[in-house]
PDB file of N, CA, C, O and CB in Angstrom:
ATOM      1  N   MET A   1     -70.132-121.045  97.905  1.00  0.00           N
ATOM      2  CA  MET A   1     -70.782-120.324  98.971  1.00  0.00           C
ATOM      3  C   MET A   1     -70.780-121.188 100.237  1.00  0.00           C
ATOM      4  O   MET A   1     -71.097-122.376 100.183  1.00  0.00           O
ATOM      5  CB  MET A   1     -72.220-119.929  98.566  1.00  0.00           C
ATOM      6  N   ILE A   2     -70.432-120.603 101.335  1.00  0.00           N
ATOM      7  CA  ILE A   2     -70.408-121.309 102.610  1.00  0.00           C
ATOM      8  C   ILE A   2     -71.811-121.287 103.185  1.00  0.00           C
ATOM      9  O   ILE A   2     -72.442-120.235 103.289  1.00  0.00           O
ATOM     10  CB  ILE A   2     -69.384-120.670 103.600  1.00  0.00           C
ATOM     11  N   ASP A   3     -72.293-122.478 103.560  1.00  0.00           N
ATOM     12  CA  ASP A   3     -73.641-122.486 104.123  1.00  0.00           C
ATOM     13  C   ASP A   3     -73.592-122.344 105.642  1.00  0.00           C
ATOM     14  O   ASP A   3     -72.530-122.401 106.261  1.00  0.00           O
ATOM     15  CB  ASP A   3     -74.378-123.777 103.734  1.00  0.00           C
ATOM     16  N   LYS A   4     -74.765-122.158 106.215  1.00  0.00           N
ATOM     17  CA  LYS A   4     -74.878-121.884 107.652  1.00  0.00           C
ATOM     18  C   LYS A   4     -74.350-123.030 108.496  1.00  0.00           C
ATOM     19  O   LYS A   4     -73.733-122.797 109.535  1.00  0.00           O
ATOM     20  CB  LYS A   4     -76.324-121.605 108.021  1.00  0.00           C
ATOM     21  N   ILE A   5     -74.583-124.277 108.064  1.00  0.00           N
ATOM     22  CA  ILE A   5     -74.118-125.433 108.836  1.00  0.00           C
ATOM     23  C   ILE A   5     -72.602-125.461 108.898  1.00  0.00           C
ATOM     24  O   ILE A   5     -72.038-125.710 109.963  1.00  0.00           O
ATOM     25  CB  ILE A   5     -74.644-126.740 108.226  1.00  0.00           C
ATOM     26  N   ASP A   6     -71.920-125.209 107.768  1.00  0.00           N
ATOM     27  CA  ASP A   6     -70.455-125.174 107.769  1.00  0.00           C
ATOM     28  C   ASP A   6     -69.931-124.085 108.699  1.00  0.00           C
ATOM     29  O   ASP A   6     -68.949-124.293 109.411  1.00  0.00           O
ATOM     30  CB  ASP A   6     -69.924-124.950 106.348  1.00  0.00           C
ATOM     31  N   THR A   7     -70.581-122.930 108.693  1.00  0.00           N
ATOM     32  CA  THR A   7     -70.168-121.826 109.557  1.00  0.00           C
ATOM     33  C   THR A   7     -70.343-122.193 111.019  1.00  0.00           C
ATOM     34  O   THR A   7     -69.464-121.919 111.835  1.00  0.00           O
ATOM     35  CB  THR A   7     -70.964-120.561 109.232  1.00  0.00           C
ATOM     36  N   GLU A   8     -71.467-122.810 111.361  1.00  0.00           N
ATOM     37  CA  GLU A   8     -71.714-123.212 112.742  1.00  0.00           C
ATOM     38  C   GLU A   8     -70.724-124.279 113.201  1.00  0.00           C
ATOM     39  O   GLU A   8     -70.241-124.232 114.332  1.00  0.00           O
ATOM     40  CB  GLU A   8     -73.142-123.726 112.893  1.00  0.00           C
ATOM     41  N   LEU A   9     -70.420-125.242 112.328  1.00  0.00           N
ATOM     42  CA  LEU A   9     -69.439-126.276 112.680  1.00  0.00           C
ATOM     43  C   LEU A   9     -68.055-125.684 112.887  1.00  0.00           C
ATOM     44  O   LEU A   9     -67.333-126.090 113.797  1.00  0.00           O
ATOM     45  CB  LEU A   9     -69.385-127.349 111.595  1.00  0.00           C
ATOM     46  N   ALA A  10     -67.684-124.729 112.048  1.00  0.00           N
ATOM     47  CA  ALA A  10     -66.385-124.072 112.203  1.00  0.00           C
ATOM     48  C   ALA A  10     -66.336-123.291 113.512  1.00  0.00           C
ATOM     49  O   ALA A  10     -65.319-123.313 114.204  1.00  0.00           O
ATOM     50  CB  ALA A  10     -66.103-123.134 111.011  1.00  0.00           C
ATOM     51  N   LEU A  11     -67.419-122.604 113.859  1.00  0.00           N
ATOM     52  CA  LEU A  11     -67.467-121.858 115.118  1.00  0.00           C
ATOM     53  C   LEU A  11     -67.359-122.816 116.299  1.00  0.00           C
ATOM     54  O   LEU A  11     -66.621-122.551 117.248  1.00  0.00           O
ATOM     55  CB  LEU A  11     -68.768-121.029 115.214  1.00  0.00           C
ATOM     56  N   GLU A  12     -68.094-123.929 116.247  1.00  0.00           N
ATOM     57  CA  GLU A  12     -68.035-124.927 117.327  1.00  0.00           C
ATOM     58  C   GLU A  12     -66.611-125.457 117.497  1.00  0.00           C
ATOM     59  O   GLU A  12     -66.117-125.567 118.619  1.00  0.00           O
ATOM     60  CB  GLU A  12     -69.006-126.099 117.038  1.00  0.00           C
ATOM     61  N   ALA A  13     -65.961-125.780 116.393  1.00  0.00           N
ATOM     62  CA  ALA A  13     -64.591-126.297 116.448  1.00  0.00           C
ATOM     63  C   ALA A  13     -63.644-125.238 117.012  1.00  0.00           C
ATOM     64  O   ALA A  13     -62.755-125.553 117.803  1.00  0.00           O
ATOM     65  CB  ALA A  13     -64.120-126.743 115.045  1.00  0.00           C
ATOM     66  N   GLY A  14     -63.837-123.985 116.605  1.00  0.00           N
ATOM     67  CA  GLY A  14     -62.997-122.900 117.113  1.00  0.00           C
ATOM     68  C   GLY A  14     -63.182-122.685 118.601  1.00  0.00           C
ATOM     69  O   GLY A  14     -62.215-122.436 119.320  1.00  0.00           O
ATOM     70  N   ILE A  15     -64.415-122.780 119.068  1.00  0.00           N
ATOM     71  CA  ILE A  15     -64.674-122.620 120.505  1.00  0.00           C
ATOM     72  C   ILE A  15     -64.041-123.758 121.283  1.00  0.00           C
ATOM     73  O   ILE A  15     -63.452-123.531 122.339  1.00  0.00           O
ATOM     74  CB  ILE A  15     -66.189-122.561 120.789  1.00  0.00           C
ATOM     75  N   ALA A  16     -64.153-124.976 120.781  1.00  0.00           N
ATOM     76  CA  ALA A  16     -63.540-126.120 121.461  1.00  0.00           C
ATOM     77  C   ALA A  16     -62.017-125.952 121.548  1.00  0.00           C
ATOM     78  O   ALA A  16     -61.417-126.235 122.585  1.00  0.00           O
ATOM     79  CB  ALA A  16     -63.890-127.433 120.725  1.00  0.00           C
ATOM     80  N   GLU A  17     -61.404-125.497 120.468  1.00  0.00           N
ATOM     81  CA  GLU A  17     -59.953-125.257 120.489  1.00  0.00           C
ATOM     82  C   GLU A  17     -59.597-124.133 121.458  1.00  0.00           C
ATOM     83  O   GLU A  17     -58.605-124.223 122.181  1.00  0.00           O
ATOM     84  CB  GLU A  17     -59.444-124.913 119.076  1.00  0.00           C
ATOM     85  N   PHE A  18     -60.401-123.085 121.471  1.00  0.00           N
ATOM     86  CA  PHE A  18     -60.172-121.975 122.397  1.00  0.00           C
ATOM     87  C   PHE A  18     -60.226-122.465 123.848  1.00  0.00           C
ATOM     88  O   PHE A  18     -59.353-122.123 124.646  1.00  0.00           O
ATOM     89  CB  PHE A  18     -61.215-120.856 122.170  1.00  0.00           C
ATOM     90  N   ILE A  19     -61.227-123.251 124.189  1.00  0.00           N
ATOM     91  CA  ILE A  19     -61.370-123.760 125.552  1.00  0.00           C
ATOM     92  C   ILE A  19     -60.192-124.662 125.907  1.00  0.00           C
ATOM     93  O   ILE A  19     -59.697-124.615 127.033  1.00  0.00           O
ATOM     94  CB  ILE A  19     -62.698-124.526 125.710  1.00  0.00           C
ATOM     95  N   ASP A  20     -59.739-125.482 124.959  1.00  0.00           N
ATOM     96  CA  ASP A  20     -58.559-126.319 125.204  1.00  0.00           C
ATOM     97  C   ASP A  20     -57.308-125.466 125.422  1.00  0.00           C
ATOM     98  O   ASP A  20     -56.498-125.762 126.300  1.00  0.00           O
ATOM     99  CB  ASP A  20     -58.336-127.284 124.029  1.00  0.00           C
ATOM    100  N   MET A  21     -57.154-124.415 124.625  1.00  0.00           N
ATOM    101  CA  MET A  21     -56.000-123.532 124.789  1.00  0.00           C
ATOM    102  C   MET A  21     -56.036-122.864 126.161  1.00  0.00           C
ATOM    103  O   MET A  21     -55.025-122.802 126.860  1.00  0.00           O
ATOM    104  CB  MET A  21     -55.968-122.465 123.673  1.00  0.00           C
ATOM    105  N   ALA A  22     -57.209-122.369 126.536  1.00  0.00           N
ATOM    106  CA  ALA A  22     -57.340-121.724 127.844  1.00  0.00           C
ATOM    107  C   ALA A  22     -57.036-122.722 128.958  1.00  0.00           C
ATOM    108  O   ALA A  22     -56.337-122.394 129.917  1.00  0.00           O
ATOM    109  CB  ALA A  22     -58.757-121.136 128.022  1.00  0.00           C
ATOM    110  N   ARG A  23     -57.555-123.919 128.831  1.00  0.00           N
ATOM    111  CA  ARG A  23     -57.319-124.954 129.848  1.00  0.00           C
ATOM    112  C   ARG A  23     -55.816-125.256 129.983  1.00  0.00           C
ATOM    113  O   ARG A  23     -55.322-125.490 131.086  1.00  0.00           O
ATOM    114  CB  ARG A  23     -58.096-126.251 129.487  1.00  0.00           C
ATOM    115  N   SER A  24     -55.105-125.249 128.862  1.00  0.00           N
ATOM    116  CA  SER A  24     -53.662-125.509 128.921  1.00  0.00           C
ATOM    117  C   SER A  24     -52.921-124.388 129.642  1.00  0.00           C
ATOM    118  O   SER A  24     -51.801-124.588 130.112  1.00  0.00           O
ATOM    119  CB  SER A  24     -53.094-125.683 127.510  1.00  0.00           C
ATOM    120  N   ALA A  25     -53.541-123.200 129.734  1.00  0.00           N
ATOM    121  CA  ALA A  25     -52.964-122.069 130.468  1.00  0.00           C
ATOM    122  C   ALA A  25     -53.556-121.970 131.874  1.00  0.00           C
ATOM    123  O   ALA A  25     -53.368-120.968 132.564  1.00  0.00           O
ATOM    124  CB  ALA A  25     -53.200-120.754 129.700  1.00  0.00           C
ATOM    125  N   ASN A  26     -54.277-123.021 132.294  1.00  0.00           N
ATOM    126  CA  ASN A  26     -54.917-123.084 133.620  1.00  0.00           C
ATOM    127  C   ASN A  26     -56.020-122.048 133.795  1.00  0.00           C
ATOM    128  O   ASN A  26     -56.217-121.513 134.886  1.00  0.00           O
ATOM    129  CB  ASN A  26     -53.877-122.893 134.705  1.00  0.00           C
ATOM    130  N   VAL A  27     -56.732-121.774 132.717  1.00  0.00           N
ATOM    131  CA  VAL A  27     -57.893-120.892 132.742  1.00  0.00           C
ATOM    132  C   VAL A  27     -59.092-121.750 132.349  1.00  0.00           C
ATOM    133  O   VAL A  27     -59.085-122.392 131.299  1.00  0.00           O
ATOM    134  CB  VAL A  27     -57.715-119.643 131.772  1.00  0.00           C
ATOM    135  N   PHE A  28     -60.117-121.759 133.192  1.00  0.00           N
ATOM    136  CA  PHE A  28     -61.240-122.667 133.011  1.00  0.00           C
ATOM    137  C   PHE A  28     -62.548-121.899 132.910  1.00  0.00           C
ATOM    138  O   PHE A  28     -62.768-120.926 133.631  1.00  0.00           O
ATOM    139  CB  PHE A  28     -61.304-123.670 134.158  1.00  0.00           C
ATOM    140  N   PHE A  29     -63.406-122.342 132.016  1.00  0.00           N
ATOM    141  CA  PHE A  29     -64.742-121.776 131.857  1.00  0.00           C
ATOM    142  C   PHE A  29     -65.731-122.778 132.427  1.00  0.00           C
ATOM    143  O   PHE A  29     -65.667-123.969 132.126  1.00  0.00           O
ATOM    144  CB  PHE A  29     -65.062-121.448 130.352  1.00  0.00           C
ATOM    145  N   GLU A  30     -66.650-122.284 133.257  1.00  0.00           N
ATOM    146  CA  GLU A  30     -67.630-123.147 133.905  1.00  0.00           C
ATOM    147  C   GLU A  30     -68.959-122.406 134.003  1.00  0.00           C
ATOM    148  O   GLU A  30     -69.005-121.176 134.003  1.00  0.00           O
ATOM    149  CB  GLU A  30     -67.140-123.593 135.313  1.00  0.00           C
ATOM    150  N   ILE A  31     -70.031-123.179 134.085  1.00  0.00           N
ATOM    151  CA  ILE A  31     -71.339-122.613 134.373  1.00  0.00           C
ATOM    152  C   ILE A  31     -71.553-122.776 135.878  1.00  0.00           C
ATOM    153  O   ILE A  31     -71.618-123.897 136.384  1.00  0.00           O
ATOM    154  CB  ILE A  31     -72.491-123.314 133.528  1.00  0.00           C
ATOM    155  N   VAL A  32     -71.661-121.656 136.586  1.00  0.00           N
ATOM    156  CA  VAL A  32     -71.867-121.658 138.034  1.00  0.00           C
ATOM    157  C   VAL A  32     -73.080-120.762 138.318  1.00  0.00           C
ATOM    158  O   VAL A  32     -73.146-119.622 137.858  1.00  0.00           O
ATOM    159  CB  VAL A  32     -70.571-121.155 138.811  1.00  0.00           C
ATOM    160  N   ASN A  33     -74.024-121.293 139.075  1.00  0.00           N
ATOM    161  CA  ASN A  33     -75.253-120.548 139.373  1.00  0.00           C
ATOM    162  C   ASN A  33     -75.891-119.998 138.100  1.00  0.00           C
ATOM    163  O   ASN A  33     -76.364-118.862 138.054  1.00  0.00           O
ATOM    164  CB  ASN A  33     -74.958-119.400 140.347  1.00  0.00           C
ATOM    165  N   ASP A  34     -75.886-120.845 137.070  1.00  0.00           N
ATOM    166  CA  ASP A  34     -76.514-120.536 135.787  1.00  0.00           C
ATOM    167  C   ASP A  34     -75.842-119.387 135.032  1.00  0.00           C
ATOM    168  O   ASP A  34     -76.470-118.746 134.189  1.00  0.00           O
ATOM    169  CB  ASP A  34     -77.957-120.202 136.007  1.00  0.00           C
ATOM    170  N   ARG A  35     -74.559-119.126 135.335  1.00  0.00           N
ATOM    171  CA  ARG A  35     -73.812-118.076 134.625  1.00  0.00           C
ATOM    172  C   ARG A  35     -72.450-118.606 134.210  1.00  0.00           C
ATOM    173  O   ARG A  35     -71.859-119.441 134.895  1.00  0.00           O
ATOM    174  CB  ARG A  35     -73.651-116.811 135.510  1.00  0.00           C
ATOM    175  N   LEU A  36     -71.961-118.113 133.085  1.00  0.00           N
ATOM    176  CA  LEU A  36     -70.618-118.472 132.645  1.00  0.00           C
ATOM    177  C   LEU A  36     -69.611-117.760 133.538  1.00  0.00           C
ATOM    178  O   LEU A  36     -69.685-116.546 133.728  1.00  0.00           O
ATOM    179  CB  LEU A  36     -70.395-118.105 131.144  1.00  0.00           C
ATOM    180  N   THR A  37     -68.676-118.519 134.080  1.00  0.00           N
ATOM    181  CA  THR A  37     -67.626-117.934 134.915  1.00  0.00           C
ATOM    182  C   THR A  37     -66.269-118.355 134.371  1.00  0.00           C
ATOM    183  O   THR A  37     -66.143-119.356 133.664  1.00  0.00           O
ATOM    184  CB  THR A  37     -67.784-118.368 136.403  1.00  0.00           C
ATOM    185  N   VAL A  38     -65.258-117.567 134.717  1.00  0.00           N
ATOM    186  CA  VAL A  38     -63.880-117.873 134.359  1.00  0.00           C
ATOM    187  C   VAL A  38     -63.121-118.080 135.661  1.00  0.00           C
ATOM    188  O   VAL A  38     -63.183-117.259 136.576  1.00  0.00           O
ATOM    189  CB  VAL A  38     -63.232-116.730 133.484  1.00  0.00           C
ATOM    190  N   ARG A  39     -62.404-119.198 135.721  1.00  0.00           N
ATOM    191  CA  ARG A  39     -61.615-119.501 136.910  1.00  0.00           C
ATOM    192  C   ARG A  39     -60.184-119.737 136.449  1.00  0.00           C
ATOM    193  O   ARG A  39     -59.944-120.499 135.512  1.00  0.00           O
ATOM    194  CB  ARG A  39     -62.186-120.749 137.691  1.00  0.00           C
ATOM    195  N   ALA A  40     -59.243-119.088 137.105  1.00  0.00           N
ATOM    196  CA  ALA A  40     -57.830-119.246 136.768  1.00  0.00           C
ATOM    197  C   ALA A  40     -57.088-119.749 137.998  1.00  0.00           C
ATOM    198  O   ALA A  40     -57.190-119.169 139.079  1.00  0.00           O
ATOM    199  CB  ALA A  40     -57.216-117.907 136.258  1.00  0.00           C
ATOM    200  N   VAL A  41     -56.343-120.830 137.822  1.00  0.00           N
ATOM    201  CA  VAL A  41     -55.576-121.428 138.912  1.00  0.00           C
ATOM    202  C   VAL A  41     -54.115-121.448 138.475  1.00  0.00           C
ATOM    203  O   VAL A  41     -53.726-122.232 137.609  1.00  0.00           O
ATOM    204  CB  VAL A  41     -56.096-122.881 139.267  1.00  0.00           C
ATOM    205  N   ASN A  42     -53.313-120.577 139.084  1.00  0.00           N
ATOM    206  CA  ASN A  42     -51.920-120.414 138.640  1.00  0.00           C
ATOM    207  C   ASN A  42     -51.854-120.251 137.124  1.00  0.00           C
ATOM    208  O   ASN A  42     -51.182-121.031 136.450  1.00  0.00           O
ATOM    209  CB  ASN A  42     -51.063-121.623 139.080  1.00  0.00           C
ATOM    210  N   PRO A  43     -52.537-119.255 136.582  1.00  0.00           N
ATOM    211  CA  PRO A  43     -52.589-119.122 135.128  1.00  0.00           C
ATOM    212  C   PRO A  43     -51.234-118.791 134.525  1.00  0.00           C
ATOM    213  O   PRO A  43     -50.359-118.225 135.180  1.00  0.00           O
ATOM    214  CB  PRO A  43     -53.584-118.058 134.743  1.00  0.00           C
ATOM    215  N   ASP A  44     -51.089-119.155 133.279  1.00  0.00           N
ATOM    216  CA  ASP A  44     -49.928-118.753 132.494  1.00  0.00           C
ATOM    217  C   ASP A  44     -50.242-117.342 131.984  1.00  0.00           C
ATOM    218  O   ASP A  44     -50.960-117.176 130.998  1.00  0.00           O
ATOM    219  CB  ASP A  44     -49.625-119.776 131.296  1.00  0.00           C
ATOM    220  N   TRP A  45     -49.706-116.345 132.655  1.00  0.00           N
ATOM    221  CA  TRP A  45     -50.072-114.958 132.369  1.00  0.00           C
ATOM    222  C   TRP A  45     -49.671-114.516 130.972  1.00  0.00           C
ATOM    223  O   TRP A  45     -50.256-113.576 130.435  1.00  0.00           O
ATOM    224  CB  TRP A  45     -49.441-114.046 133.381  1.00  0.00           C
ATOM    225  N   LYS A  46     -48.685-115.175 130.372  1.00  0.00           N
ATOM    226  CA  LYS A  46     -48.325-114.835 128.987  1.00  0.00           C
ATOM    227  C   LYS A  46     -49.471-115.157 128.034  1.00  0.00           C
ATOM    228  O   LYS A  46     -49.594-114.547 126.972  1.00  0.00           O
ATOM    229  CB  LYS A  46     -47.053-115.594 128.557  1.00  0.00           C
ATOM    230  N   MET A  47     -50.305-116.113 128.416  1.00  0.00           N
ATOM    231  CA  MET A  47     -51.425-116.518 127.575  1.00  0.00           C
ATOM    232  C   MET A  47     -52.688-115.696 127.836  1.00  0.00           C
ATOM    233  O   MET A  47     -53.642-115.764 127.061  1.00  0.00           O
ATOM    234  CB  MET A  47     -51.719-117.982 127.791  1.00  0.00           C
ATOM    235  N   TRP A  48     -52.699-114.916 128.928  1.00  0.00           N
ATOM    236  CA  TRP A  48     -53.924-114.189 129.258  1.00  0.00           C
ATOM    237  C   TRP A  48     -54.327-113.210 128.157  1.00  0.00           C
ATOM    238  O   TRP A  48     -55.512-113.099 127.840  1.00  0.00           O
ATOM    239  CB  TRP A  48     -53.747-113.442 130.569  1.00  0.00           C
ATOM    240  N   GLY A  49     -53.375-112.505 127.574  1.00  0.00           N
ATOM    241  CA  GLY A  49     -53.690-111.559 126.499  1.00  0.00           C
ATOM    242  C   GLY A  49     -54.396-112.233 125.326  1.00  0.00           C
ATOM    243  O   GLY A  49     -55.462-111.776 124.912  1.00  0.00           O
ATOM    244  N   PRO A  50     -53.831-113.306 124.782  1.00  0.00           N
ATOM    245  CA  PRO A  50     -54.523-114.001 123.685  1.00  0.00           C
ATOM    246  C   PRO A  50     -55.871-114.596 124.108  1.00  0.00           C
ATOM    247  O   PRO A  50     -56.818-114.589 123.321  1.00  0.00           O
ATOM    248  CB  PRO A  50     -53.635-115.108 123.139  1.00  0.00           C
ATOM    249  N   ILE A  51     -55.969-115.102 125.322  1.00  0.00           N
ATOM    250  CA  ILE A  51     -57.236-115.653 125.794  1.00  0.00           C
ATOM    251  C   ILE A  51     -58.282-114.543 125.848  1.00  0.00           C
ATOM    252  O   ILE A  51     -59.407-114.723 125.382  1.00  0.00           O
ATOM    253  CB  ILE A  51     -57.068-116.319 127.188  1.00  0.00           C
ATOM    254  N   ARG A  52     -57.919-113.420 126.405  1.00  0.00           N
ATOM    255  CA  ARG A  52     -58.858-112.299 126.525  1.00  0.00           C
ATOM    256  C   ARG A  52     -59.282-111.795 125.147  1.00  0.00           C
ATOM    257  O   ARG A  52     -60.454-111.493 124.923  1.00  0.00           O
ATOM    258  CB  ARG A  52     -58.226-111.151 127.336  1.00  0.00           C
ATOM    259  N   TYR A  53     -58.326-111.707 124.233  1.00  0.00           N
ATOM    260  CA  TYR A  53     -58.629-111.260 122.871  1.00  0.00           C
ATOM    261  C   TYR A  53     -59.632-112.202 122.207  1.00  0.00           C
ATOM    262  O   TYR A  53     -60.627-111.756 121.635  1.00  0.00           O
ATOM    263  CB  TYR A  53     -57.339-111.174 122.029  1.00  0.00           C
ATOM    264  N   LEU A  54     -59.367-113.503 122.285  1.00  0.00           N
ATOM    265  CA  LEU A  54     -60.259-114.482 121.656  1.00  0.00           C
ATOM    266  C   LEU A  54     -61.621-114.526 122.345  1.00  0.00           C
ATOM    267  O   LEU A  54     -62.642-114.734 121.689  1.00  0.00           O
ATOM    268  CB  LEU A  54     -59.622-115.872 121.681  1.00  0.00           C
ATOM    269  N   LEU A  55     -61.641-114.334 123.642  1.00  0.00           N
ATOM    270  CA  LEU A  55     -62.910-114.272 124.364  1.00  0.00           C
ATOM    271  C   LEU A  55     -63.771-113.141 123.798  1.00  0.00           C
ATOM    272  O   LEU A  55     -64.970-113.318 123.582  1.00  0.00           O
ATOM    273  CB  LEU A  55     -62.669-114.067 125.885  1.00  0.00           C
ATOM    274  N   ASP A  56     -63.166-111.998 123.561  1.00  0.00           N
ATOM    275  CA  ASP A  56     -63.891-110.866 122.981  1.00  0.00           C
ATOM    276  C   ASP A  56     -64.312-111.151 121.535  1.00  0.00           C
ATOM    277  O   ASP A  56     -65.418-110.792 121.131  1.00  0.00           O
ATOM    278  CB  ASP A  56     -63.025-109.601 123.035  1.00  0.00           C
ATOM    279  N   GLU A  57     -63.442-111.788 120.762  1.00  0.00           N
ATOM    280  CA  GLU A  57     -63.737-112.063 119.355  1.00  0.00           C
ATOM    281  C   GLU A  57     -64.844-113.101 119.199  1.00  0.00           C
ATOM    282  O   GLU A  57     -65.748-112.927 118.381  1.00  0.00           O
ATOM    283  CB  GLU A  57     -62.480-112.538 118.638  1.00  0.00           C
ATOM    284  N   ILE A  58     -64.777-114.178 119.977  1.00  0.00           N
ATOM    285  CA  ILE A  58     -65.778-115.242 119.884  1.00  0.00           C
ATOM    286  C   ILE A  58     -67.091-114.778 120.482  1.00  0.00           C
ATOM    287  O   ILE A  58     -68.160-114.999 119.912  1.00  0.00           O
ATOM    288  CB  ILE A  58     -65.290-116.516 120.594  1.00  0.00           C
ATOM    289  N   GLY A  59     -67.004-114.141 121.620  1.00  0.00           N
ATOM    290  CA  GLY A  59     -68.195-113.642 122.302  1.00  0.00           C
ATOM    291  C   GLY A  59     -68.629-114.568 123.424  1.00  0.00           C
ATOM    292  O   GLY A  59     -68.654-115.791 123.281  1.00  0.00           O
ATOM    293  N   ILE A  60     -68.962-113.958 124.524  1.00  0.00           N
ATOM    294  CA  ILE A  60     -69.364-114.709 125.714  1.00  0.00           C
ATOM    295  C   ILE A  60     -70.596-115.555 125.426  1.00  0.00           C
ATOM    296  O   ILE A  60     -70.684-116.693 125.886  1.00  0.00           O
ATOM    297  CB  ILE A  60     -69.639-113.756 126.887  1.00  0.00           C
ATOM    298  N   ALA A  61     -71.543-115.018 124.675  1.00  0.00           N
ATOM    299  CA  ALA A  61     -72.782-115.757 124.400  1.00  0.00           C
ATOM    300  C   ALA A  61     -72.509-117.065 123.668  1.00  0.00           C
ATOM    301  O   ALA A  61     -73.113-118.090 123.986  1.00  0.00           O
ATOM    302  CB  ALA A  61     -73.739-114.897 123.578  1.00  0.00           C
ATOM    303  N   HIS A  62     -71.606-117.040 122.690  1.00  0.00           N
ATOM    304  CA  HIS A  62     -71.274-118.265 121.949  1.00  0.00           C
ATOM    305  C   HIS A  62     -70.598-119.285 122.857  1.00  0.00           C
ATOM    306  O   HIS A  62     -70.907-120.476 122.803  1.00  0.00           O
ATOM    307  CB  HIS A  62     -70.361-117.942 120.751  1.00  0.00           C
ATOM    308  N   ILE A  63     -69.682-118.817 123.686  1.00  0.00           N
ATOM    309  CA  ILE A  63     -68.974-119.724 124.587  1.00  0.00           C
ATOM    310  C   ILE A  63     -69.950-120.318 125.596  1.00  0.00           C
ATOM    311  O   ILE A  63     -69.898-121.512 125.891  1.00  0.00           O
ATOM    312  CB  ILE A  63     -67.822-118.989 125.313  1.00  0.00           C
ATOM    313  N   GLU A  64     -70.830-119.490 126.118  1.00  0.00           N
ATOM    314  CA  GLU A  64     -71.807-119.991 127.092  1.00  0.00           C
ATOM    315  C   GLU A  64     -72.722-121.040 126.465  1.00  0.00           C
ATOM    316  O   GLU A  64     -72.991-122.064 127.093  1.00  0.00           O
ATOM    317  CB  GLU A  64     -72.645-118.831 127.655  1.00  0.00           C
ATOM    318  N   ARG A  65     -73.207-120.813 125.246  1.00  0.00           N
ATOM    319  CA  ARG A  65     -74.053-121.810 124.572  1.00  0.00           C
ATOM    320  C   ARG A  65     -73.296-123.117 124.368  1.00  0.00           C
ATOM    321  O   ARG A  65     -73.844-124.200 124.577  1.00  0.00           O
ATOM    322  CB  ARG A  65     -74.548-121.272 123.216  1.00  0.00           C
ATOM    323  N   PHE A  66     -72.033-123.010 123.959  1.00  0.00           N
ATOM    324  CA  PHE A  66     -71.210-124.196 123.761  1.00  0.00           C
ATOM    325  C   PHE A  66     -71.059-124.968 125.077  1.00  0.00           C
ATOM    326  O   PHE A  66     -71.214-126.189 125.111  1.00  0.00           O
ATOM    327  CB  PHE A  66     -69.826-123.803 123.203  1.00  0.00           C
ATOM    328  N   MET A  67     -70.759-124.249 126.149  1.00  0.00           N
ATOM    329  CA  MET A  67     -70.582-124.895 127.450  1.00  0.00           C
ATOM    330  C   MET A  67     -71.869-125.582 127.898  1.00  0.00           C
ATOM    331  O   MET A  67     -71.822-126.697 128.419  1.00  0.00           O
ATOM    332  CB  MET A  67     -70.137-123.869 128.501  1.00  0.00           C
ATOM    333  N   ARG A  68     -72.986-124.951 127.708  1.00  0.00           N
ATOM    334  CA  ARG A  68     -74.269-125.555 128.111  1.00  0.00           C
ATOM    335  C   ARG A  68     -74.566-126.825 127.307  1.00  0.00           C
ATOM    336  O   ARG A  68     -75.131-127.781 127.838  1.00  0.00           O
ATOM    337  CB  ARG A  68     -75.419-124.540 127.929  1.00  0.00           C
ATOM    338  N   ARG A  69     -74.184-126.830 126.035  1.00  0.00           N
ATOM    339  CA  ARG A  69     -74.424-128.018 125.198  1.00  0.00           C
ATOM    340  C   ARG A  69     -73.466-129.160 125.523  1.00  0.00           C
ATOM    341  O   ARG A  69     -73.807-130.327 125.329  1.00  0.00           O
ATOM    342  CB  ARG A  69     -74.296-127.654 123.725  1.00  0.00           C
ATOM    343  N   THR A  70     -72.290-128.840 126.007  1.00  0.00           N
ATOM    344  CA  THR A  70     -71.278-129.885 126.197  1.00  0.00           C
ATOM    345  C   THR A  70     -71.119-130.344 127.640  1.00  0.00           C
ATOM    346  O   THR A  70     -70.338-131.258 127.905  1.00  0.00           O
ATOM    347  CB  THR A  70     -69.963-129.397 125.700  1.00  0.00           C
ATOM    348  N   ILE A  71     -71.840-129.735 128.580  1.00  0.00           N
ATOM    349  CA  ILE A  71     -71.770-130.181 129.983  1.00  0.00           C
ATOM    350  C   ILE A  71     -72.440-131.538 130.080  1.00  0.00           C
ATOM    351  O   ILE A  71     -73.542-131.753 129.577  1.00  0.00           O
ATOM    352  CB  ILE A  71     -72.453-129.149 130.957  1.00  0.00           C
ATOM    353  N   HIS A  72     -71.747-132.435 130.736  1.00  0.00           N
ATOM    354  CA  HIS A  72     -72.302-133.802 130.875  1.00  0.00           C
ATOM    355  C   HIS A  72     -72.964-133.949 132.209  1.00  0.00           C
ATOM    356  O   HIS A  72     -73.490-135.017 132.523  1.00  0.00           O
ATOM    357  CB  HIS A  72     -71.208-134.876 130.712  1.00  0.00           C
TER     358      HIS A  72
END
């Protein structure tokens, strides 16, 4: 049986990989004015479809919590 901690660690690792993948396509997630924003600078448009799909699958709330915990 998978416990809650293993599930949370897997989700955290998946979000970190997702953010790295997006960053490699020049798509950046940031907290601006206390809200999660997406900024794209010359994005790799071939990657936009998978990024958008994963954004929907992971959920904005999870990504925002991750970003708030990892901002230095």
